[in-house]
Backbone bond lengths (Angstrom), bond angles and torsions (degrees), N, CA, C in turn:
res aa  C-N    CA-C-N  psi(-1)  N-CA   C-N-CA  omega(-1)  CA-C   N-CA-C  phi
1 M - - - 1.433 - - 1.536 107.34 -
2 T 1.291 120.63 133.56 1.460 125.41 -179.18 1.543 104.95 -71.09
3 P 1.321 115.61 158.95 1.437 120.62 176.66 1.550 112.13 -58.65
4 Q 1.356 116.30 -41.11 1.494 119.39 177.30 1.530 109.76 -59.53
5 E 1.285 119.26 -48.39 1.443 123.46 177.67 1.541 112.70 -56.49
6 A 1.310 112.99 -48.11 1.485 121.68 179.54 1.566 109.67 -58.68
7 F 1.293 115.13 -47.62 1.467 120.56 -178.45 1.533 109.22 -63.25
8 E 1.304 119.40 -50.49 1.407 122.65 -177.55 1.589 109.76 -61.79
9 K 1.271 117.43 -37.45 1.501 122.06 -177.16 1.510 108.15 -69.50
10 H 1.309 121.39 -42.24 1.443 124.60 -166.14 1.470 116.31 -108.57
11 V 1.278 118.97 -8.13 1.512 120.03 -171.39 1.530 112.82 -61.52
12 G 1.268 118.94 -36.21 1.492 120.26 176.76 1.480 112.26 -60.85
13 E 1.318 119.22 -55.16 1.369 123.03 -178.98 1.530 113.91 -62.44
14 L 1.309 116.17 -38.34 1.451 122.48 -179.23 1.512 107.28 -67.05
15 T 1.263 117.75 -39.43 1.518 119.53 -178.42 1.505 109.94 -69.48
16 R 1.369 120.13 -39.74 1.457 121.43 174.60 1.492 109.11 -59.23
17 F 1.328 117.46 -45.94 1.455 123.57 179.85 1.514 109.01 -59.02
18 A 1.266 120.17 -52.01 1.461 124.90 179.02 1.482 113.50 -57.64
19 S 1.386 115.06 -35.12 1.481 119.64 -179.92 1.567 109.69 -61.86
20 G 1.297 113.64 -38.22 1.452 121.64 178.71 1.490 114.85 -67.19
21 L 1.368 114.84 -24.85 1.464 118.25 -177.40 1.531 112.15 -95.65
22 V 1.372 115.62 -40.26 1.502 116.93 -175.84 1.516 111.13 -124.33
23 G 1.279 120.67 3.09 1.465 122.19 178.91 1.515 108.93 93.26
24 P 1.337 113.99 157.51 1.436 118.42 -176.92 1.581 117.44 -65.38
25 W 1.321 114.50 -24.02 1.465 119.90 -178.50 1.517 112.76 -71.05
26 E 1.309 116.87 -23.77 1.491 118.91 179.65 1.523 114.35 -116.33
27 A 1.284 115.60 1.09 1.488 119.98 -171.35 1.571 110.88 -64.54
28 E 1.284 118.61 -46.18 1.467 124.37 -179.07 1.511 109.20 -60.00
29 D 1.386 119.20 -43.06 1.444 119.82 -179.51 1.544 113.88 -67.77
30 V 1.341 112.68 -37.29 1.488 117.20 177.38 1.547 109.55 -63.67
31 V 1.339 118.03 -46.15 1.449 121.63 -179.69 1.521 110.10 -62.29
32 A 1.269 117.97 -45.79 1.455 124.18 -177.48 1.559 108.64 -60.23
33 E 1.331 115.57 -51.23 1.568 118.96 176.88 1.454 111.67 -60.16
34 A 1.301 119.84 -45.28 1.436 123.30 -176.57 1.511 109.18 -64.58
35 C 1.295 120.50 -44.35 1.462 121.46 -176.34 1.501 110.39 -73.53
36 L 1.283 120.47 -34.93 1.433 122.70 175.69 1.526 112.85 -62.15
37 K 1.333 114.52 -41.55 1.426 118.22 178.14 1.542 112.43 -70.27
38 A 1.325 114.78 -37.96 1.482 119.23 -179.58 1.558 108.82 -67.68
39 F 1.294 115.57 -42.66 1.529 119.35 -177.98 1.486 110.45 -70.29
40 A 1.300 120.17 -25.45 1.449 123.17 -177.45 1.555 110.12 -80.69
41 S 1.278 115.02 -13.52 1.462 118.87 -178.65 1.527 111.98 -67.14
42 P 1.280 119.76 132.07 1.467 119.81 178.59 1.541 113.30 -64.59
43 K 1.348 114.33 -14.80 1.496 117.64 179.14 1.561 112.33 -88.83
44 W 1.301 118.05 -1.97 1.476 118.56 -170.72 1.548 111.36 -54.10
45 N 1.310 118.56 -44.34 1.474 120.03 -175.24 1.558 113.00 -69.71
46 A 1.352 115.01 -20.54 1.486 121.29 -178.55 1.518 110.48 -86.51
47 I 1.330 117.39 -13.75 1.508 118.53 -174.97 1.567 106.56 -74.78
48 T 1.316 110.70 129.69 1.477 119.39 -178.48 1.547 111.93 -83.75
49 H 1.273 118.58 -37.38 1.490 125.03 179.87 1.495 109.74 -109.57
50 Q 1.322 116.86 73.07 1.460 122.21 -173.92 1.522 111.27 -65.32
51 R 1.312 119.60 -36.62 1.409 122.50 -179.46 1.555 111.47 -60.46
52 A 1.363 115.78 -50.60 1.462 124.05 178.85 1.570 107.11 -59.21
53 Y 1.324 116.54 -40.52 1.472 119.47 -177.46 1.523 109.62 -64.05
54 L 1.324 115.65 -41.83 1.430 121.56 176.98 1.578 113.97 -63.19
55 Y 1.274 114.82 -42.04 1.482 119.98 175.24 1.498 111.94 -60.95
56 R 1.299 113.57 -43.55 1.444 119.19 179.71 1.515 111.47 -66.70
57 S 1.377 117.27 -37.53 1.429 121.48 178.35 1.482 110.29 -66.06
58 V 1.315 116.02 -41.51 1.494 118.56 179.31 1.575 108.94 -65.79
59 M 1.321 118.87 -40.69 1.435 119.62 178.58 1.574 110.57 -62.56
60 N 1.381 115.97 -42.59 1.446 117.76 179.74 1.564 110.40 -64.07
61 H 1.306 117.04 -43.50 1.486 117.48 179.34 1.549 111.14 -65.17
62 A 1.285 120.41 -35.61 1.439 123.18 174.86 1.527 108.97 -61.88
63 R 1.327 117.25 -43.01 1.470 118.81 177.93 1.465 112.59 -61.86
64 M 1.347 116.08 -43.86 1.491 119.91 -175.56 1.563 107.43 -68.66
65 R 1.339 118.03 -38.15 1.519 119.95 179.62 1.525 107.42 -64.96
66 R 1.384 117.38 -44.05 1.452 117.77 -178.82 1.572 109.88 -65.41
67 R 1.215 121.92 -41.96 1.481 118.97 176.38 1.514 112.06 -60.77
68 A 1.356 116.96 -43.96 1.470 117.63 179.66 1.549 111.48 -63.14
69 S 1.298 115.54 -35.14 1.497 119.91 -179.42 1.528 107.82 -67.97
70 L 1.354 118.30 -42.35 1.437 121.36 -177.82 1.542 111.34 -67.19
71 R 1.332 114.20 -37.88 1.491 117.43 175.11 1.509 112.15 -64.24
72 R 1.370 115.95 -43.28 1.459 116.91 178.73 1.475 113.54 -65.09
73 R 1.400 117.75 -39.76 1.459 118.84 -179.70 1.508 112.25 -66.24
74 T 1.386 115.29 -35.03 1.419 122.51 -179.81 1.524 108.86 -60.63
75 R 1.398 114.09 -49.38 1.477 122.60 179.15 1.566 110.17 -56.21
76 E 1.328 114.13 -48.13 1.435 119.99 -174.97 1.497 110.37 -67.00
77 A 1.305 119.02 -39.47 1.505 123.58 179.67 1.518 106.74 -65.00
78 R 1.331 116.64 -48.64 1.416 120.38 178.58 1.546 113.95 -52.80
79 A 1.296 111.32 -48.06 1.527 119.09 -178.68 1.550 110.12 -67.26
80 A 1.307 121.11 -34.57 1.418 123.52 -175.27 1.553 113.77 -84.59
81 R 1.300 118.57 -17.74 1.434 123.10 -178.41 1.510 115.17 -82.38
82 P 1.293 119.14 121.92 1.434 117.89 178.35 1.471 112.12 -64.10
83 E 1.329 115.50 157.13 1.472 117.44 179.19 1.547 113.87 -59.98
84 G 1.290 114.95 137.73 1.489 121.06 177.36 1.512 113.18 84.13
85 E 1.284 120.91 -9.74 1.431 125.77 177.03 1.495 112.85 -82.07
86 F 1.293 119.38 130.99 1.474 117.91 177.54 1.515 109.54 -109.33
87 P 1.385 112.29 151.37 1.498 113.39 -177.77 1.476 110.89 -66.41
88 I 1.342 116.81 149.73 1.492 122.59 178.46 1.502 107.70 -82.98
89 E 1.324 116.94 136.25 1.447 120.15 178.43 1.523 106.29 -86.65
90 L 1.321 119.31 124.00 1.478 121.98 178.13 1.463 107.21 -110.43
91 D 1.348 114.26 152.46 1.461 123.05 178.57 1.554 104.60 -80.11
92 P 1.365 118.05 115.17 1.488 121.96 -174.37 1.534 108.33 -75.69
93 D 1.304 117.04 151.24 1.441 123.24 173.74 1.515 106.63 -97.92
94 V 1.332 115.34 -176.94 1.485 118.59 -174.57 1.497 112.08 -57.48
95 L 1.337 118.33 -42.50 1.428 122.09 178.34 1.503 114.36 -53.87
96 D 1.332 116.56 -47.51 1.439 121.28 176.81 1.490 111.99 -64.29
97 A 1.337 115.83 -38.38 1.468 117.85 177.49 1.500 111.85 -59.05
98 V 1.372 116.90 -42.46 1.497 119.55 -178.71 1.507 107.44 -66.96
99 K 1.360 119.99 -39.23 1.418 121.96 -179.34 1.561 113.35 -60.74
100 R 1.301 113.57 -24.19 1.527 118.73 -177.50 1.526 112.01 -83.16
101 L 1.352 115.97 -9.28 1.444 119.76 178.01 1.580 108.31 -70.49
102 S 1.241 117.96 152.46 1.475 119.99 173.54 1.517 107.60 -70.18
103 V 1.296 114.23 160.75 1.471 117.36 -177.65 1.582 111.09 -61.49
104 R 1.283 116.97 -39.41 1.458 118.54 176.46 1.523 112.28 -63.29
105 Q 1.311 119.50 -40.10 1.427 122.12 176.70 1.538 111.46 -65.32
106 R 1.323 116.18 -38.79 1.442 119.50 176.58 1.529 111.91 -69.04
107 A 1.293 116.48 -34.88 1.480 119.73 176.97 1.522 112.97 -63.65
108 V 1.342 112.96 -46.95 1.473 118.42 179.61 1.476 111.81 -64.29
109 T 1.350 115.49 -40.26 1.476 121.21 -179.32 1.510 111.35 -65.10
110 F 1.368 115.66 -44.59 1.466 123.98 178.96 1.577 107.21 -58.15
111 L 1.357 115.99 -53.04 1.439 115.93 -173.78 1.524 112.02 -70.93
112 T 1.325 117.32 -23.61 1.487 117.23 175.64 1.498 115.19 -75.04
113 Y 1.347 116.40 -46.33 1.377 121.07 -174.69 1.526 117.86 -96.17
114 W 1.283 119.85 -26.73 1.489 123.65 -177.72 1.533 107.57 -98.23
115 E 1.300 117.04 -38.49 1.494 116.80 179.84 1.550 111.80 -98.99
116 D 1.373 116.68 -4.96 1.443 122.83 171.52 1.580 109.03 58.62
117 L 1.357 114.33 47.12 1.463 118.74 -179.16 1.520 110.91 -101.74
118 R 1.320 116.69 154.01 1.426 121.53 177.27 1.607 108.51 -86.51
119 P 1.300 118.65 157.77 1.420 121.15 -176.84 1.534 111.68 -54.73
120 V 1.275 120.07 -35.05 1.446 123.07 -178.51 1.520 109.35 -68.30
121 D 1.304 118.48 -37.56 1.507 122.99 176.98 1.501 110.00 -70.96
122 I 1.330 118.21 -39.38 1.437 119.94 178.66 1.476 110.24 -66.22
123 A 1.320 115.55 -42.36 1.521 119.00 179.09 1.559 111.18 -58.57
124 A 1.347 116.18 -41.01 1.414 117.93 178.27 1.485 113.96 -67.38
125 R 1.348 119.85 -33.91 1.473 122.67 178.72 1.532 112.08 -71.16
126 L 1.347 114.31 -34.02 1.465 119.58 -173.32 1.477 112.34 -97.49
127 G 1.338 118.88 -10.56 1.492 121.29 179.77 1.489 112.61 74.27
128 I 1.379 118.02 28.92 1.414 120.70 -179.17 1.606 106.63 -127.03
129 S 1.323 118.59 171.58 1.482 119.02 179.78 1.501 112.20 -76.69
130 A 1.378 117.17 159.95 1.415 120.47 177.38 1.589 109.94 -66.72
131 G 1.314 115.01 -32.26 1.469 117.79 175.10 1.537 112.85 -61.57
132 S 1.317 116.52 -40.98 1.431 120.93 177.46 1.520 110.37 -64.62
133 V 1.354 118.93 -38.75 1.447 119.86 177.73 1.521 108.48 -62.49
134 R 1.305 117.56 -47.05 1.487 118.29 179.66 1.476 111.88 -58.23
135 R 1.353 116.15 -43.76 1.502 121.68 -178.87 1.526 110.26 -58.79
136 H 1.341 115.58 -47.97 1.519 120.71 179.99 1.501 112.87 -64.17
137 L 1.322 116.87 -37.05 1.438 122.46 177.93 1.520 110.24 -65.60
138 H 1.313 112.81 -45.82 1.551 116.65 -179.75 1.550 108.73 -64.36
139 R 1.326 119.01 -41.89 1.448 119.30 -179.81 1.546 111.17 -63.41
140 A 1.333 114.38 -37.03 1.457 116.98 179.97 1.544 107.99 -66.59
141 H 1.362 118.46 -41.89 1.422 119.61 176.54 1.510 113.28 -59.48
142 V 1.278 117.44 -44.54 1.455 121.91 177.93 1.559 113.40 -58.93
143 R 1.330 110.38 -47.92 1.496 116.28 178.01 1.471 113.68 -62.20
144 L 1.313 120.97 -41.39 1.454 126.80 179.65 1.545 109.45 -65.79
145 R 1.307 117.14 -41.96 1.456 122.27 177.24 1.497 111.84 -62.29
146 E 1.383 118.07 -46.55 1.423 122.09 176.62 1.520 112.30 -54.82
147 V 1.321 116.95 -51.23 1.428 122.16 -178.41 1.533 113.72 -62.78
148 I 1.304 113.81 -47.12 1.475 119.48 -178.32 1.503 113.29 -69.90
149 D 1.257 118.67 -37.49 1.534 121.98 -179.74 1.475 108.47 -70.01
150 D 1.294 122.20 -26.44 1.533 121.94 -179.93 1.439 106.01 -71.36
């Protein structure tokens, strides 16, 4: 399948997936960057599971974008904070709890609850084992319970 055909075929579902990872305001950019990088790879034509490869690429780009954003916010907060002042600890709501999950945990949670997929199907999309899917989903549940119960 050519890159254009692959993009046209999967762009909708990849954008929905990316929306669950980074939010709707950044989803299209993440998908575009991930697809461009995947299609530019000399190995693209040799990839047998192109859809799974694209899902994994989107997940990796979301992870990189999240890390860059966290680094930028940390730098900005450090620069804006007067000397001797400590950040105030706020009780996070559910949205903040979800933002604290790793990108992989968010991906698995999104595909489980919003796309209503089984662990086997999620594993195929992300190119990981079904056991890994269940482990990440369990860790996400534990993390969300910790934050919400506090």
